[in-house]
C-alpha positions as CSV (number, residue, x, y, z in Angstrom):
1,X,75.4,33.7,-90.0
2,X,78.7,35.7,-90.2
3,X,76.2,39.2,-90.8
4,X,73.9,37.8,-87.6
5,X,77.0,37.7,-85.5
6,X,78.2,41.2,-86.4
7,X,74.7,42.4,-85.9
8,X,74.8,40.9,-82.4
9,X,77.8,42.5,-81.7
10,X,77.4,45.8,-82.7
11,X,74.0,45.6,-80.8
12,X,75.6,44.9,-77.7
13,X,78.3,47.4,-78.1
14,X,75.6,50.1,-78.6
15,X,73.8,49.0,-75.7
16,X,76.9,49.0,-73.4
17,X,77.5,52.7,-74.1
18,X,74.3,53.5,-72.4
19,X,75.1,51.5,-69.1
20,X,76.8,53.5,-66.8
21,X,80.2,52.1,-66.0
22,X,79.9,51.0,-62.8
23,X,81.9,53.3,-60.2
24,X,83.4,51.8,-57.0
25,X,86.1,54.1,-54.6
26,X,89.2,52.1,-53.5
27,X,90.9,53.8,-50.2
28,X,94.5,54.9,-50.9
29,X,97.9,55.7,-49.3
30,X,97.7,58.9,-48.5
31,X,100.8,58.9,-46.5
32,X,103.4,61.1,-48.7
33,X,100.6,63.8,-49.3
34,X,100.0,63.8,-45.4
35,X,103.6,64.2,-44.7
36,X,104.1,67.1,-47.7
37,X,100.8,69.2,-45.6
38,X,103.1,69.7,-42.5
39,X,105.3,72.4,-43.6
40,X,102.2,74.3,-45.1
41,X,102.5,77.9,-43.6
42,X,98.5,77.9,-43.4
43,X,98.1,75.7,-40.4
44,X,94.5,75.0,-41.6
45,X,95.9,72.9,-44.4
46,X,98.1,71.1,-42.4
47,X,96.1,68.0,-43.1
48,X,96.3,64.7,-41.2
49,X,93.9,63.0,-42.8
50,X,92.1,63.2,-46.5
51,X,89.9,60.4,-46.6
52,X,87.1,59.1,-43.8
53,X,88.0,56.4,-42.0
54,X,84.4,56.5,-40.5
55,X,81.9,56.4,-43.5
56,X,82.0,54.0,-46.8
57,X,82.2,56.2,-49.6
58,X,80.9,53.3,-52.2
59,X,77.3,53.5,-49.9
60,X,77.1,56.9,-51.6
61,X,77.8,55.6,-55.4
62,X,75.6,52.6,-54.9
63,X,73.0,54.7,-54.3
64,X,73.7,57.0,-57.0
65,X,74.1,54.2,-59.6
66,X,71.2,52.9,-58.5
67,X,68.6,55.8,-59.0
68,X,70.5,57.0,-62.4
69,X,70.2,53.4,-64.2
70,X,71.4,53.9,-67.6
71,X,72.1,57.3,-67.6
72,X,75.9,57.7,-69.1
73,X,78.6,59.9,-70.1
74,X,76.5,60.9,-73.4
75,X,73.5,61.8,-71.8
76,X,75.9,63.8,-69.6
77,X,77.6,65.9,-72.2
78,X,74.6,66.2,-74.1
79,X,72.7,68.1,-71.4
80,X,75.5,69.8,-70.1
81,X,75.0,73.0,-72.0
82,X,71.5,73.7,-70.2
83,X,72.6,72.9,-67.0
84,X,76.5,73.7,-66.1
85,X,76.6,77.1,-64.1
86,X,73.2,78.0,-65.4
87,X,71.0,79.9,-63.0
88,X,68.0,78.6,-62.1
89,X,65.8,80.7,-64.1
90,X,67.9,79.9,-67.3
91,X,67.0,75.8,-65.8
92,X,63.5,76.7,-65.7
93,X,63.8,78.2,-69.6
94,X,65.4,75.0,-70.9
95,X,62.6,72.7,-69.2
96,X,59.8,75.1,-70.4
97,X,61.7,74.5,-74.0
98,X,61.5,71.1,-73.3
99,X,65.4,70.8,-73.7
100,X,65.0,68.5,-70.3
101,X,63.1,67.8,-67.6
102,X,63.1,67.1,-63.8
103,X,64.2,63.8,-64.0
104,X,67.5,64.4,-66.6
105,X,68.5,67.8,-64.3
106,X,68.5,65.3,-61.0
107,X,69.9,62.4,-62.9
108,X,72.9,64.9,-64.5
109,X,73.5,66.5,-61.0
110,X,74.0,62.8,-59.3
111,X,76.0,61.5,-62.1
112,X,78.4,64.4,-61.7
113,X,78.8,63.8,-58.3
114,X,79.9,60.2,-59.6
115,X,81.9,60.9,-62.2
116,X,84.1,63.3,-59.9
117,X,83.7,61.7,-56.2
118,X,84.7,58.2,-57.6
119,X,87.9,60.3,-59.4
120,X,90.9,59.9,-57.1
121,X,92.2,63.0,-59.4
122,X,88.9,65.0,-58.8
123,X,87.1,63.8,-55.9
124,X,86.3,66.9,-53.0
125,X,84.6,64.8,-50.3
126,X,81.6,66.8,-50.6
127,X,78.6,64.6,-50.2
128,X,77.6,62.7,-47.1
129,X,74.5,61.0,-47.8
130,X,72.4,61.1,-50.9
131,X,68.8,60.9,-51.0
132,X,67.6,57.5,-52.5
133,X,64.2,58.9,-53.3
134,X,65.7,61.8,-55.5
135,X,64.8,60.8,-59.0
136,X,61.7,59.4,-57.7
137,X,60.8,63.1,-56.7
138,X,61.9,64.7,-59.7
139,X,59.5,62.5,-61.8
140,X,56.5,63.8,-59.7
141,X,57.4,67.2,-60.4
142,X,57.4,66.2,-63.9
143,X,54.0,65.1,-63.7
144,X,53.0,68.2,-61.6
145,X,54.8,70.5,-63.1
146,X,51.9,72.0,-65.2
147,X,50.0,72.6,-62.0
148,X,52.1,73.3,-58.9
149,X,55.0,75.3,-60.5
150,X,54.3,78.5,-58.3
151,X,57.8,79.0,-56.8
152,X,61.3,78.7,-59.2
153,X,62.7,76.4,-56.4
154,X,60.4,73.8,-57.7
155,X,61.6,70.7,-59.3
156,X,65.5,72.2,-58.5
157,X,68.0,69.9,-57.0
158,X,69.3,71.3,-53.6
159,X,71.9,70.2,-51.3
160,X,71.7,70.9,-47.7
161,X,74.4,71.1,-44.5
162,X,74.5,68.2,-42.5
163,X,73.5,70.1,-39.5
164,X,70.0,70.4,-40.8
165,X,67.2,67.9,-40.2
166,X,66.4,66.1,-43.5
167,X,64.2,62.8,-43.2
168,X,65.1,60.0,-44.8
169,X,68.9,61.0,-44.3
170,X,71.0,60.9,-41.4
171,X,71.7,64.4,-39.9
172,X,75.4,64.2,-38.2
173,X,77.1,67.5,-38.1
174,X,80.1,65.1,-39.6
175,X,80.1,63.4,-36.2
176,X,80.7,59.9,-35.1
177,X,78.4,60.3,-32.2
178,X,75.3,61.2,-34.6
179,X,76.3,59.0,-37.5
180,X,72.6,57.4,-37.1
181,X,70.7,60.4,-36.1
182,X,67.8,60.2,-38.4
183,X,65.0,62.9,-37.9
184,X,61.9,64.3,-38.9
185,X,62.8,67.4,-41.4
186,X,63.7,70.7,-40.1
187,X,61.2,73.7,-40.4
188,X,63.8,74.8,-43.7
189,X,63.6,71.4,-45.4
190,X,59.9,71.4,-45.2
191,X,59.7,75.2,-46.6
192,X,61.7,73.4,-49.6
193,X,59.4,70.4,-50.0
194,X,56.6,72.5,-49.9
195,X,57.8,74.3,-52.4
196,X,59.0,71.2,-54.6
197,X,62.2,71.9,-54.1
198,X,64.3,68.1,-54.3
199,X,67.0,67.8,-51.5
200,X,69.4,66.1,-53.3
201,X,71.5,65.0,-50.4
202,X,73.9,66.8,-47.6
203,X,76.9,67.7,-47.6
204,X,80.4,67.9,-45.5
205,X,81.1,70.2,-43.1
206,X,83.6,71.3,-40.5
207,X,82.5,69.2,-37.9
208,X,80.4,70.4,-35.4
209,X,79.9,73.8,-37.7
210,X,83.7,74.5,-37.0
211,X,83.2,74.6,-32.9
212,X,85.1,71.4,-32.1
213,X,88.8,71.6,-32.3
214,X,91.2,74.6,-32.3
215,X,93.1,75.6,-35.2
216,X,92.1,72.2,-37.3
217,X,91.2,72.3,-40.9
218,X,88.1,73.7,-42.2
219,X,86.0,71.3,-44.0
220,X,87.4,68.4,-42.2
221,X,84.7,66.0,-40.2
222,X,85.3,62.8,-38.6
223,X,82.5,61.3,-41.3
224,X,83.2,63.1,-44.5
225,X,87.0,63.4,-44.6
226,X,89.0,66.6,-45.4
227,X,86.8,68.5,-47.8
228,X,88.7,70.2,-50.6
229,X,88.6,73.2,-52.7
230,X,87.8,72.8,-56.3
231,X,90.3,76.1,-57.1
232,X,93.0,74.4,-55.7
233,X,92.6,70.4,-54.0
234,X,95.2,71.0,-51.0
235,X,96.2,74.4,-52.3
236,X,93.2,76.1,-50.7
237,X,91.5,76.5,-47.6
238,X,87.7,75.6,-48.2
239,X,86.6,78.0,-45.6
240,X,84.0,76.8,-43.4
241,X,82.2,75.6,-41.7
242,X,79.6,75.3,-44.6
243,X,82.9,73.9,-46.5
244,X,80.7,71.0,-48.5
245,X,77.8,73.4,-49.5
246,X,80.3,75.8,-51.1
247,X,82.5,73.2,-52.1
248,X,79.5,71.3,-53.9
249,X,78.0,74.1,-55.4
250,X,80.9,75.8,-56.9
251,X,81.7,72.1,-58.4
252,X,78.0,72.3,-60.0
253,X,76.8,68.8,-57.8
254,X,73.4,70.9,-57.1
255,X,71.5,74.1,-58.6
256,X,72.0,75.5,-54.8
257,X,73.1,74.7,-51.4
258,X,71.8,75.9,-47.8
259,X,74.9,76.7,-45.5
260,X,74.4,77.9,-42.0
261,X,76.1,80.3,-40.0
262,X,77.4,81.6,-36.4
263,X,79.9,84.2,-37.5
264,X,81.4,83.3,-40.9
265,X,80.2,80.3,-41.8
266,X,78.4,81.4,-45.1
267,X,79.9,84.0,-46.0
268,X,84.2,82.2,-45.7
269,X,83.2,79.3,-47.5
270,X,81.2,81.2,-50.5
271,X,84.1,83.6,-51.0
272,X,86.5,80.8,-50.8
273,X,84.8,79.1,-53.8
274,X,83.7,82.0,-55.4
275,X,80.3,82.1,-54.6
276,X,77.3,84.2,-53.7
277,X,76.4,83.4,-49.8
278,X,73.7,85.3,-47.8
279,X,74.2,85.4,-44.3
280,X,70.6,86.6,-43.2
281,X,69.2,88.8,-40.4
282,X,68.5,86.5,-37.6
283,X,64.9,86.2,-37.3
284,X,64.4,85.9,-41.1
285,X,64.8,82.2,-41.7
286,X,64.2,79.2,-38.7
287,X,66.6,77.5,-36.9
288,X,64.1,74.7,-35.7
289,X,65.5,71.5,-35.9
290,X,69.2,72.9,-37.0
291,X,71.9,71.3,-35.0
292,X,73.0,74.6,-33.0
293,X,76.1,76.4,-31.7
294,X,74.4,79.7,-30.5
295,X,70.8,80.2,-30.6
296,X,71.8,83.8,-30.1
297,X,73.7,83.9,-33.7
298,X,73.0,81.0,-35.7
299,X,71.0,81.2,-38.8
300,X,70.6,79.4,-42.3
301,X,71.2,80.8,-45.8
302,X,71.7,79.9,-49.5
303,X,74.7,79.8,-51.2
304,X,74.6,79.7,-54.9
305,X,76.8,80.7,-58.0
306,X,74.8,83.9,-58.7
307,X,72.8,86.6,-56.9
308,X,69.4,85.6,-58.5
309,X,69.8,82.1,-57.0
310,X,70.5,82.9,-53.7
311,X,67.5,85.6,-54.0
312,X,65.4,82.7,-55.2
313,X,66.7,80.1,-52.6
314,X,66.5,82.7,-49.7
315,X,62.8,83.1,-50.6
316,X,62.0,79.5,-50.3
317,X,63.4,78.8,-46.9
318,X,62.4,82.3,-44.9
319,X,58.9,82.2,-43.2
320,X,57.9,82.8,-39.8
321,X,57.9,79.5,-37.4
322,X,56.3,79.6,-34.6
323,X,58.6,77.1,-32.9
324,X,61.5,79.6,-33.5
325,X,60.9,82.7,-31.1
326,X,63.4,84.8,-33.3
327,X,61.5,84.4,-36.4
328,X,59.5,87.3,-37.6
329,X,56.4,87.5,-39.5
330,X,55.7,89.1,-43.2
331,X,58.9,89.1,-44.1
332,X,58.8,87.1,-46.2
333,X,59.1,88.1,-49.9
334,X,60.0,87.4,-53.9
335,X,63.3,88.5,-53.5
336,X,64.5,87.8,-57.0
337,X,61.7,89.8,-58.8
338,X,63.0,93.4,-58.2
339,X,67.0,92.8,-58.5
340,X,67.6,94.7,-61.6
341,X,66.2,97.9,-60.0
342,X,68.8,99.6,-58.1
343,X,72.0,100.5,-60.1
344,X,75.4,100.8,-58.7
345,X,75.2,104.7,-59.6
346,X,74.9,106.8,-57.0
347,X,75.2,104.5,-54.4
348,X,77.0,105.5,-51.1
349,X,79.4,102.8,-49.8
350,X,81.9,102.6,-46.9
351,X,85.0,101.0,-46.7
352,X,87.4,100.0,-44.5
353,X,90.9,101.7,-44.6
354,X,92.5,99.3,-43.1
355,X,91.4,96.9,-46.1
356,X,92.8,98.6,-48.7
357,X,96.2,96.9,-48.6
358,X,94.7,94.1,-50.4
359,X,95.2,95.0,-53.6
360,X,91.9,92.8,-55.2
361,X,89.8,95.3,-53.2
362,X,91.3,98.3,-53.6
363,X,91.3,97.9,-57.4
364,X,87.7,97.1,-57.2
365,X,87.2,100.3,-55.0
366,X,88.6,102.1,-58.2
367,X,86.5,100.5,-60.2
368,X,83.4,101.0,-58.3
369,X,84.2,104.6,-58.4
370,X,84.1,105.0,-62.1
371,X,81.0,103.5,-62.0
372,X,79.7,106.6,-60.0
373,X,79.6,104.6,-57.0
374,X,80.3,107.2,-53.7
375,X,83.3,105.8,-51.6
376,X,83.9,106.7,-48.2
377,X,87.1,105.9,-46.4
378,X,85.8,104.5,-43.0
379,X,87.7,103.6,-39.5
380,X,85.3,102.5,-36.8
381,X,86.2,102.1,-33.5
382,X,87.9,98.8,-32.4
383,X,85.7,95.9,-31.1
384,X,87.1,93.5,-28.2
385,X,86.4,89.8,-29.3
386,X,88.2,88.3,-25.9
387,X,85.3,86.7,-24.5
388,X,83.5,85.7,-28.0
389,X,84.3,82.2,-27.0
390,X,83.1,82.2,-23.5
391,X,79.7,83.6,-25.3
392,X,79.6,80.7,-27.5
393,X,80.5,77.9,-24.8
394,X,77.7,79.2,-22.8
395,X,75.0,79.1,-26.0
396,X,76.1,75.9,-27.1
397,X,76.5,74.3,-23.7
398,X,72.5,75.0,-23.1
399,X,71.3,75.0,-26.9
400,X,73.1,71.4,-27.7
401,X,71.2,69.8,-25.3
402,X,68.0,70.9,-26.2
403,X,68.5,70.0,-29.6
404,X,69.6,66.5,-28.5
405,X,66.1,66.4,-26.3
406,X,63.8,67.5,-28.8
407,X,65.3,67.0,-32.4
408,X,67.2,64.3,-32.5
409,X,66.5,60.4,-33.5
410,X,65.4,57.8,-30.3
411,X,68.6,56.2,-30.8
412,X,70.8,58.8,-30.1
413,X,71.6,58.7,-26.4
414,X,73.7,61.3,-25.6
415,X,72.3,64.3,-23.2
416,X,75.5,66.8,-23.1
417,X,78.3,68.1,-24.5
418,X,80.3,66.2,-21.8
419,X,78.4,62.8,-22.6
420,X,79.6,63.6,-26.8
421,X,83.3,64.4,-24.9
422,X,83.5,61.1,-23.4
423,X,82.7,59.2,-26.3
424,X,84.9,60.7,-28.3
425,X,88.1,59.9,-25.9
426,X,87.4,56.4,-26.4
427,X,88.8,56.5,-30.1
428,X,90.5,59.6,-30.4
429,X,92.2,58.7,-33.5
430,X,89.2,58.0,-35.8
431,X,86.9,60.6,-34.0
432,X,89.0,63.6,-33.2
433,X,92.2,63.6,-34.7
434,X,92.3,67.5,-34.0
435,X,91.7,67.2,-30.3
436,X,88.3,68.4,-29.2
437,X,89.6,71.3,-27.4
438,X,86.1,73.7,-27.8
439,X,84.0,71.0,-26.5
440,X,86.3,70.9,-23.7
441,X,85.8,74.2,-23.1
442,X,82.2,74.2,-23.4
443,X,81.8,71.4,-20.7
444,X,84.6,73.4,-18.6
445,X,82.5,77.1,-19.1
446,X,81.1,78.6,-15.5
447,X,80.0,81.5,-16.8
448,X,77.1,82.6,-14.9
449,X,73.7,83.3,-16.5
450,X,73.9,87.2,-15.6
451,X,77.2,87.9,-16.5
452,X,76.3,86.2,-19.8
453,X,73.3,88.0,-20.2
454,X,75.1,91.5,-19.9
455,X,77.9,90.1,-22.4
456,X,75.6,89.5,-25.0
457,X,74.0,93.4,-24.2
458,X,77.6,94.4,-24.5
459,X,78.7,92.4,-27.5
460,X,75.4,93.6,-29.5
461,X,75.5,97.6,-28.3
462,X,79.2,97.3,-29.7
463,X,78.8,95.6,-32.8
464,X,75.9,97.9,-33.7
465,X,77.6,100.7,-32.9
466,X,80.5,99.5,-35.4
467,X,78.4,99.6,-38.4
468,X,75.7,102.3,-37.2
469,X,78.3,105.3,-36.2
470,X,79.4,105.3,-39.8
471,X,76.2,104.3,-41.8
472,X,74.3,107.4,-39.9
473,X,77.1,109.7,-40.4
474,X,77.6,109.0,-43.9
475,X,74.5,108.2,-45.0
476,X,75.8,105.0,-46.6
477,X,73.9,102.1,-47.9
478,X,76.2,99.6,-47.5
479,X,79.8,98.5,-45.5
480,X,82.3,96.9,-48.0
481,X,84.5,94.1,-46.3
482,X,86.6,91.1,-47.6
483,X,85.5,87.5,-47.1
484,X,84.6,87.1,-43.7
485,X,86.8,89.7,-41.9
486,X,84.1,91.3,-40.6
487,X,81.6,88.3,-39.7
488,X,82.1,88.5,-36.2
489,X,80.9,92.3,-36.1
490,X,77.7,91.3,-38.4
491,X,77.0,88.2,-36.0
492,X,76.9,90.3,-33.1
493,X,75.2,93.3,-34.6
494,X,72.5,90.6,-36.4
495,X,73.0,92.1,-39.3
496,X,73.0,90.6,-43.1
497,X,76.0,90.2,-45.0
498,X,76.4,89.2,-49.0
499,X,79.6,87.9,-50.2
500,X,79.9,88.1,-54.0
501,X,83.0,86.9,-56.0
502,X,85.4,89.9,-56.7
503,X,88.5,88.3,-58.2
504,X,91.6,85.9,-57.8
505,X,95.1,86.0,-56.4
506,X,97.8,85.9,-58.5
507,X,97.6,81.8,-57.6
508,X,93.9,81.6,-58.2
509,X,92.5,81.9,-55.1
510,X,88.9,83.0,-55.0
511,X,88.3,86.6,-52.8
512,X,84.8,87.7,-52.2
513,X,83.4,91.4,-51.6
514,X,81.3,91.5,-48.8
515,X,78.3,93.9,-48.5
516,X,77.2,94.7,-45.0
517,X,74.0,96.4,-44.4
518,X,71.2,97.1,-41.8
519,X,68.4,94.1,-40.5
520,X,66.0,93.2,-43.0
521,X,67.7,95.2,-45.8
522,X,68.3,91.6,-47.6
523,X,66.7,93.2,-50.4
524,X,69.0,95.8,-50.4
525,X,71.9,93.6,-50.6
526,X,70.8,90.9,-53.3
527,X,69.9,94.4,-55.6
528,X,73.6,95.8,-55.0
529,X,75.4,92.2,-55.4
530,X,73.1,91.7,-58.8
531,X,74.1,95.1,-60.1
532,X,78.0,94.0,-59.0
533,X,77.5,91.2,-60.8
534,X,76.6,92.9,-63.9
535,X,79.4,95.2,-63.9
536,X,81.9,93.1,-63.1
537,X,81.2,89.5,-64.1
538,X,84.6,88.4,-62.5
539,X,83.3,84.3,-61.5
540,X,84.9,81.5,-63.1
541,X,84.3,77.8,-62.8
542,X,86.9,75.9,-61.1
543,X,89.7,74.4,-63.8
544,X,88.9,70.7,-64.2
545,X,85.1,71.0,-63.3
546,X,83.5,72.6,-66.0
């Protein structure tokens, strides 16, 4: 009897180790934290709120726990060497070797989100919603793998910025006004699904893609709360507006993520979170089903831990869309297949004299010279961005109502920007704690259609000249910048940009080097980025998240 009792106890304890601990989120008093932020030198770090008051995080945690079942810390630790910071081709190789499968891979990422987002010391507020069918979709990938694995994105868990329409999950732009905006898939979501990608969930962002409030923190939305940078929670800016995409990939919450950019919104959070981010040429990637700021400048793009993953994701989302007149047919390529064919030696890069004051940039330029790169210092003409907000106002005043009419849920009653402004005013403390100065500016915008068209032409002409003059004069392969310093110029010129980790400040804040090239030279940029990574493998995982 004694031995039977001991056996039962032992069996119970053994089974207990195979059950995921029920994790819940309890809101905490953040008053003292908020008070400490008031004196931050960087006004974007003067947070008024961290936790969301409009979204129950436990709904996300419950959705995860329901799917992962008895997946536990032992399972997580056993699989970690095959997944953490590994590139997509490496993960696929481990699956081919039967060291893991797509179901275990998906559960691993979900468990990791649960592990860090339920902990008050590690949460990043990166996730807004989870695909409740993610694990089942992964099982289907396992059953189809031998027949259908034609693209390396097959079976890979991917996170989407929450301005990209995704069936089965709300698409909110982080706004309370769109909390129940359930839609059909955006074109690029369909592209991913068709290739076997698993949309794991939706991520937080700077609300309305950072075109709501003036001078407010990057990464804040009324629905998701304040996104935090894993390299320094409450210390470093997340960048924006694709803040959650950057934070989530840096923290290994998914293999890759999709962000979007009007001006700097992929490049900035990628740089701030030590990632590779690519802002494509307008026309390479469809915008259909993506909540807009500007139909002139908007594009989606990949955010990843390395260049090859960015190339794989870019190839998966690129393609002609008959419903987006900007897209160009015949531009899709397997960007990842030729990355190693272009060494740095012999390349000609233009560098901004004004940026050489940055010690990390300056040191990197010296290192490039030692690799046989020809460096030409350039000092392009100044551009006046004084009317840039007017430009964006005019586009969003037209483009957002078009989205609301054609791509939003039938439950969304708003028709205009003014409708949303009035809705927000009804509960400003919860819906717009940082105000809505930019939305109010859109409503007040009076520029004529003719003047707007002239402004478009002027900006584009000046921006193209900004890059083309030195490129042609010095026969440059690319121009080198820092973070999103020249994203406005690239946006107006419609030139692609690629940022790659360049190093870290003395305090540990990530810094990216940004390569800018001519339209549809993404393959060249990715080759340069890959060569740069090999010569300067500086990227490190954030401490506490490795």
